[in-house]
Structure formats: C-alpha cells, structure tokens
C-alpha positions in Angstrom: 70.4 58.0 117.1 67.7 55.8 116.0 67.6 54.0 112.7 64.7 56.1 111.5 66.8 59.3 111.7 69.8 57.8 109.9 67.9 56.5 106.8 66.9 59.3 104.4 64.3 58.8 101.8 64.9 59.3 98.1 62.8 62.5 98.0 65.1 64.2 100.6 68.0 64.4 98.1 69.1 67.9 97.1 69.0 68.8 93.4 72.2 68.6 91.6 73.8 71.6 89.8 73.3 75.3 90.3 70.4 76.0 92.7 69.5 79.1 90.6 68.6 76.9 87.6 66.1 74.8 89.7 62.5 75.6 89.0 61.7 75.8 92.7 64.4 78.4 93.2 64.0 81.3 90.8 67.2 83.2 89.9 68.3 86.1 92.0 66.3 89.4 91.4 69.3 91.1 89.9 69.6 88.4 87.2 65.9 87.9 86.8 65.5 90.4 84.0 68.3 88.7 82.0 66.8 85.3 82.6 63.4 86.6 81.5 64.8 88.1 78.3 66.6 84.9 77.5 63.4 82.8 77.9 61.5 85.4 75.9 64.0 85.3 73.0 64.0 81.5 73.0 60.2 81.4 72.7 60.5 83.7 69.6 63.2 81.5 68.2 61.1 78.3 68.6 58.2 80.1 67.1 60.2 81.1 64.1 61.6 77.6 63.7 58.1 76.1 63.9 56.7 78.5 61.4 59.5 77.9 58.9 59.2 74.1 59.3 55.4 74.4 58.7 56.0 76.6 55.7 58.4 74.1 54.1 56.1 71.2 54.8 53.0 73.0 53.4 55.0 74.0 50.3 56.1 70.4 49.7 52.5 69.2 50.2 51.1 71.7 47.7 53.7 70.8 45.2 52.8 67.2 45.6 49.1 67.9 45.1 49.8 70.0 42.0 51.9 67.2 40.4 49.2 64.7 41.3 46.6 66.8 39.7 48.6 67.3 36.5 49.1 63.5 36.3 45.4 62.9 36.6 44.6 65.5 34.0 47.1 64.0 31.5 45.9 60.4 32.1 42.3 61.4 31.6 43.1 63.1 28.2 44.6 59.9 26.9 47.4 61.7 25.2 50.2 59.8 27.0 49.1 56.5 25.6 51.3 56.0 22.6 51.7 53.2 20.1 54.3 50.9 21.6 55.1 49.3 18.3 56.2 52.7 17.0 58.4 53.2 20.0 60.1 49.9 19.3 60.3 50.6 15.6 58.0 47.7 14.6 54.8 47.5 12.6 51.5 47.0 14.4 50.8 43.3 15.1 54.5 42.2 15.0 55.3 38.8 16.4 56.0 38.6 20.1 59.5 37.2 19.5 60.4 40.3 17.4 58.9 42.6 20.1 61.1 40.9 22.8 64.2 41.1 20.6 63.7 44.8 19.8 63.0 45.5 23.4 66.3 43.9 24.5 68.2 45.8 21.9 66.8 49.1 23.0 67.3 48.2 26.7 71.0 47.6 26.0 71.3 51.0 24.3 69.4 53.0 27.0 70.2 51.2 30.2 73.7 49.8 29.9 
C-alpha cells in the first residue's frame, strides 16, 4: 500500500449517530410519515411560542407607552407641583436650617 491510500482526509469521516437522523439520509419510507408529522407539529409549536412571546412584548410596550403618556399629561397640567413647605409642615420662606431639620425628621419617620 502506498502512503496516499493509508491517509484519510477529514471529510471522509462517517457521521456519528443514527444514519436515519442525518440530513443526507432521510428516514426509511415506513417511518417517513411519522417523521413528517413530528416536524410539522414542531413548526406549529414554534409558531405558537413566537406568537405568544410577541404578544407579551407588545403588551408590555403598549403599557409602557400608556404610562409615559399619562406622565406627560400630568406634568403638563402642573397639578403635581405642590408646595414643598406645606409637605414639610413649614411656612413659606422658612430658613434653610429649619427645612433641613424638618426633612431629616420626616426622613427618619418614613424611611427608617
């Protein structure tokens, strides 16, 4: 034997596993209908999964846009702007030291 015949190229290797699962070798004709039905069902399953995922994403997007619109409407009305002195329980024009003191007291009540 010559050296050329002994050395096999990498493309000459046989595929691993069941030869019926190889794309080049279709399944036997008796099992072909079962194979076709399985592939057809998987396509439907993937379509349903894709559709549900798309539906969830679109629902989330529309909810986000709705909330964003509501925020913009409220901020343009000017109703959310309150008197911060009233929130702190102080009179308008109170000293900054009093504002800081009152803020710290309310922060202790609400956050700690």
